[in-house]
C-alpha positions, -999 to +999 in steps of 0.1 A: +585-196-523+565-189-488+547-207-468+513-190-481+520-205-521+531-236-508+497-238-486+479-227-518+493-257-535+483-283-506+448-268-507+447-274-548+458-311-542+435-315-514+407-300-521+383-331-520+392-332-482+386-296-478+354-297-492+346-325-469+358-304-440+337-277-452+306-301-451+311-311-419+316-279-403+286-271-414+266-301-401+284-296-369+270-260-367+238-268-379+240-296-345+248-265-323+224-245-330+197-269-328+206-270-290+199-234-285+214-205-266+215-194-230+226-159-238+221-133-211+200-102-209+218-074-231+195-049-221+204-051-182+237-044-162+262-070-174+268-093-142+307-083-143+293-052-127+279-043-090+246-031-102+240-063-126+253-086-099+223-068-074+198-076-104+212-114-106+209-119-067+174-104-066+162-125-097+175-157-085+164-152-045+137-134-045+103-140-056+092-105-069+118-085-091+117-061-114+123-080-144+089-100-143+065-073-141+036-062-167+018-032-164-015-029-181-030+010-191-063+006-195-085+036-206-116+054-219-119+087-240-149+096-217-153+081-184-129+081-151-120+054-128-144+066-107-172+055-124-190+021-119-190+007-155-151+016-156-145-003-127-164-034-133-146-037-166-112-035-147-122-060-124-133-086-152-099-079-171-079-085-133-105-117-133-093-129-165-059-124-160-064-146-128-077-173-151-044-176-171-021-209-168+006-183-147+022-182-114+009-149-097+027-128-071+007-098-072-019-078-093-024-042-079-050-020-089-064+015-078-094-001-065-076-022-038-076+013-018-092+042-041-090+065-009-053+066-002-038+096-027-005+077-027-023+046-043-046+073-066-012+086-078+005+053-088-027+040-105-043+068-119-035+094-145-037+131-137-072+132-156-086+101-143-093+087-175-065+059-175-054+037-151-027+013-144-029-026-133+005-038-122+011-075-122+042-092-110+049-127-122+065-156-105+103-170-123+122-152-146+119-137-178+130-169-195+108-193-176+079-172-182+087-162-219+063-184-236+036-168-217+044-134-230+026-135-265-007-145-240+002-118-215+006-092-246-032-100-258-053-092-232-081-074-241-111-056-225-145-054-242-149-012-236-115-002-221-085+005-247-052-019-233-020-007-237+005-031-222+041-022-212+064-031-179+102-044-180+090-083-193+071-071-222+101-043-226+127-069-226+110-095-250+103-060-274+145-058-277+147-091-282+123-097-306+139-064-325+171-079-322+157-107-341+141-090-363+170-068-371+197-092-379+171-106-405+161-078-420+198-066-426+209-102-444+176-097-463+184-059-477+222-069-476+226-102-493+204-094-524+224-059-532+258-075-524+249-105-553+241-073-573+277-055-567+293-088-573+279-096-604+286-060-616+326-065-602+330-096-619+308-099-647+295-134-644+274-151-620+300-181-609+321-154-594+299-136-582+276-165-561+311-178-543+314-148-518+281-155-509+285-191-502+316-183-480+295-157-462+263-184-456+289-209-442+308-178-420+275-167-407+265-203-397+296-215-379+300-180-362+267-179-350+269-218-337+300-211-313+284-185-301+252-207-292+276-231-282+295-208-258+271-182-248+260-201-212+301-208-200+321-179-214+334-160-185+316-124-196+286-142-212+272-134-245+242-118-252+220-116-287+238-087-295+270-111-302+245-124-334+234-091-346+280-083-348+284-117-368+258-102-393+268-067-393+306-076-397+311-111-410+287-108-439+307-078-451+344-089-444+334-123-457+323-113-491+350-084-497+379-110-483+364-131-510+364-106-535+401-098-531+410-130-535+388-140-566+399-112-583+434-119-579+427-155-591+409-144-622+442-120-631+465-148-632+440-170-650+436-141-678+479-143-677+478-177-690+487-199-657+473-227-644+450-234-621+473-244-592+499-218-599+472-193-601+457-205-565+489-204-552+499-170-564+462-158-552+473-168-515+508-157-517+493-121-526+454-113-520+459-142-495+489-122-476+467-092-477+436-104-462+457-121-435+473-090-423+439-073-433+422-097-405+448-091-385+443-054-382+406-060-380+411-083-351+435-057-332+403-031-330+379-060-318+402-072-293+399-040-272+362-043-267+372-071-241+392-048-221+358-032-215+347-059-195+321-038-173+299-036-204+284-061-230+311-048-255+331-084-246+298-101-260+298-076-292+335-082-295+331-116-300+307-119-321+330-099-345+360-119-340+339-151-348+328-135-376+361-126-389+381-155-377+357-176-393+355-156-428+393-160-427+388-195-420+367-202-449+386-178-473+418-198-469+402-232-471+366-234-490+373-207-514+404-219-531+392-254-531+360-242-552+383-222-575+408-251-581+375-270-593+364-239-612+395-233-631+386-210-658+351-219-657+348-192-626+343-170-659+313-188-668+278-177-669+281-141-680+257-118-671+243-086-696+254-061-670+261-026-686+299-019-672+300-052-657+338-060-652+348-035-672+387-020-669+392+016-665+426+037-661+401+061-639+417+056-602+455+061-621+442+090-639+427+107-610+457+098-582+483+113-608+462+141-612+463+143-574+495+138-572+507+165-596+491+195-572+487+174-542+487+203-514+455+218-535+435+186-532+452+178-495+439+211-478+402+211-487+399+175-481+413+176-445+389+210-441+358+187-453+369+160-430+378+176-396+341+198-402+326+166-405+341+154-371+333+189-352+298+178-338+313+154-318+330+183-294+297+187-282+282+152-281+259+142-250+262+104-237+241+084-220+232+046-206+206+048-229+172+025-220+137+025-235+144+051-256+165+026-279+132+011-292+111+030-320+084+054-304+057+034-324+063+006-302+034-005-279+057-011-244+073+024-250+042+042-259+030+029-224+064+036-200+059+072-219+020+076-208+034+062-171+060+087-171+043+116-187+005+117-172+008+094-138+025+117-113+035+090-086+052+070-114+079+103-124+094+089-091+121+062-096+133+035-071+169+023-067+173-011-049+202-021-027+215-053-022+225-062+014+248-097+009+249-117+042+283-130+055+283-166+076+269-163+106+246-132+104+213-134+116+190-110+095+159-113+118+174-100+149+176-070+170+218-065+167+213-069+129+193-044+126+213-025+144+241-028+120+220-019+093+200+011+109+228+037+104+231+028+067+194+036+062+200+069+082+227+080+062+206+069+027+179+087+045+201+121+043+207+124+009+191+148-010+165+138-031+158+104-016+120+097-003+126+077+025+137+037+029+108+021+052+120-015+052+114-034+083+153-036+092+157+000+091+130-005+127+149-016+152+116-017+181+102-045+149+129-070+162+121-070+203+089-084+193+080-120+175+080-117+137+041-131+140+034-104+163+048-074+136+024-056+112+010-077+083+023-047+059+060-053+074+058-089+072+049-092+036+078-066+025+102-088+049+093-121+030+092-106-003+125-090+002+146-109+019+163-147+012+184-168+031+216-149+013+202-115+005+179-085+014+167-059-010+161-025+000+143-005-023+151+034-020+123+054-039+141+089-051+124+123-063+139+118-099+139+099-132+164+072-133+199+081-156+192+119-148+220+141-135+201+143-100+197+103-102+238+102-107+242+125-079+222+099-053+240+068-069+271+082-060+266+094-026+247+059-019+279+042-034+305+061-008+280+050+018+282+017+009+322+016+004+327+024+042+304-004+056+317-036+070+287-058+053+289-064+015+265-035-001+256-031-036+235-003-054+213-019-084+193-004-110+199+013-143+215+048-127+238+027-111+251+010-141+252+045-157+277+058-128+299+025-133+294+029-169+309+059-174+336+055-148+347+025-164+349+037-200+369+069-183+394+049-168+397+024-196+395+042-231+430+061-230+450+019-228+423+008-252+435+035-280+472+029-267+467-005-275+449-006-308+474+025-323+506+007-311+499-029-325+482-014-358+516+004-365+536-027-357+512-051-382+515-026-409+550-019-407+556-055-410+539-059-439+553-027-457+582-022-435+582+014-437+578+037-404+561+065-422+532+047-441+520+030-405+517+065-388+500+079-418+477+051-422+467+056-388+463+093-390+440+089-422+418+062-403+416+082-373+401+112-398+376+086-415+364+076-382+359+110-362+337+121-395+313+090-387+315+103-355+306+138-361+281+127-386+261+102-360+259+133-338+240+152-361+221+127-368+207+110-335+218+135-314+203+164-330+176+142-348+185+152-384+166+120-399+142+110-371+115+111-395+132+088-418+146+065-398+119+060-372+139+071-339+140+098-313+165+123-311+189+119-282+221+115-267+245+089-281+247+057-265+276+052-238+290+025-256+287+033-290+317+057-296+346+037-284+326+001-300+327+021-332+360+031-333+367-005-325+350-019-355+355+011-378+391+018-373+398-021-381+374-018-410+392+012-424+427-003-419+416-031-436+409-013-469+442+006-461+462-026-459+447-041-491+457-008-510+487-006-495+498-043-502+492-035-540+510-001-533+542-019-519+541-042-545+542-014-573+568+001-555+591-029-553+587-034-590+595+001-600+613+020-572+592+049-584+569+060-557+547+081-583+541+052-604+539+027-574+507+047-559+493+051-588+497+016-600+487+001-567+456+026-564+445+015-601+449-022-591+431-019-557+405+009-569+379-010-588+378-035-561+380-015-529+353+003-544+330-026-551+343-040-517+336-007-499+296-009-519+291-043-504+300-033-468+277-001-473+250-021-485+252-046-455+255-017-429+225-001-444+204-028-436+210-025-398+205+016-404+166+005-410+174-014-376+147-013-344+175-006-317+191+027-319+221+014-305+220-010-340+215+018-363+238+043-347+262+016-351+253+005-388+252+044-398+288+053-381+299+023-395+286+029-432+298+067-431+334+055-423+336+033-452+320+059-471+345+086-465+373+064-463+367+050-500+361+082-510+379+111-500+406+095-478+418+069-509+413+089-536+424+123-521+444+119-489+463+092-494+478+101-526+487+136-518+500+126-488+526+098-502+536+123-528+541+149-505+564+124-485+580+108-517+608+083-507+607+089-475+573+067-473+597+038-476+628+047-454+633+023-424+665+027-405+687-004-413+689-022-381+649-027-387+649-039-423 
């Protein structure tokens, strides 16, 4: 008897202790959740990058930063900002802002200098019917979060108000992420229950996987909260989304396979304790290998440490780990109490729990003429994957929010209608060394050449920071022009200095990327520590990071997956074939998301704008989808391998294995599709695209791959499927 068999007996004999453990873990989870979280901003460059570190230094050490700004766009359908009534209303609006209980650093309006063309271009639309009020508040986003609803609700008696700015945009992302998680659960769990009722035919059996899913979500989320402020790469709100996205699906699926095997054993007349032990030794073993293969895919995400993928990977890893924990403990304990009563409370659903020979008959038909079925299936998969050859990638941005989000509408008004807003600014952070005296002629002489080199870059408007003007430092600071004093005080702390470099091109454009690369080359040649910040800098770092690390990740995932599947089925060809099949299904999902999100196939239905895929989506989807596809492959191969060991007939083993796992995998795939569909309806585009990609991968894997490609290829390979050199057996 195996260790898993004995462990099943142990859980049966100690079921009361196991239940106490589950209750204790639930109470612990509630306690950890009540402590709150310290997630970092998942919509900003991660702190492991130079651009992210620059942003953190600016936020922590300078009073004014890009992360605590609010922009109000006030407009009138007839009047312009030059009309007295318009001006009076804007000034009244500004006065109401000053009355708020918030520390204001600055408020900028067009009336500060209404004859200055640069001020006009920055604060007025081309037609003059819209004007922008730029508000900067002290403290970080987390410290002013309680005031965000108030800042959003500011109104004018006669002017229309649209609010945007990085503080509002960041809050919209956070709110959307939380809403997306709740929406997915509200949609996914009820549909999953209906599918479980159809698969099992009884309410008692159907509700058990949901218990496991709820325990999983609570504990995994609690752990993510607990480690959010000390985990070495910093967790984001995306980790909770991944717990919901992956965890609910796998915990229900694992429970589905184990409960089904338990019911099979009970139907054979086995006692409850032996049924649990056999369940653990068969379905439990398959789930263990399945979880391991999913974990391999997720572990690949940790290698992308210059992105937020490690945070997502940690969320998904916690989900899979806690799903397996409860599937191996509380689930067999509940089944131990229920025994044959697991079939109680039948539901009157037509066709529920019906046994058919569909999968056996289909696989037999496919294996009779394998090439006739295999070739068209491969053509379909390759055609589905082909759009990925023309994929366009970017680092994303505010376009990830739905087009009807107010902060996005306001941002687009600024970029489209305000002449000076089309130019962006790239922050450069100089970190002081010990002994540096920034307010000195000698230090200015060190920095001035840096300013000159940056000024010579094509597309840079100009660096105007006081440090670039050595002549200023030959006089006392009090004698400087007032403008220069204000800029110095706002951009220099004890440890850093920030230079804002305006450029002629939008952040994220090819021209902006070229400017950033030139800046990085200049910074690398400096003796002082110089960090290039901003979203364009992060996009450059992200592209270089992915190009460098993707080959190693692919090799790691493929090699380790081959080893795991080999250990399970003791075959050379089956693991290689399984990997090739999974690559096909994942590639097909890549092609589909290009057509949907890049080409805009479903923009009206799913409420998004057609745009390039986020740079992290392909490696993220590969890491998750490859693991999930192997999940089904492992569960199916475990039943085929069982039949092979019993019969020694390859064709019969494939037919019986597919028949034994067919209805369960169909139900499991339907549950995953239901859960992922909830995320397809998400507001944040990266979550929407991941949800659709995973949904497509599961559908393709559970239909074309499992029904046609697997039986046809295994029939063509025959007994070679199970060949292994003697020295490896």
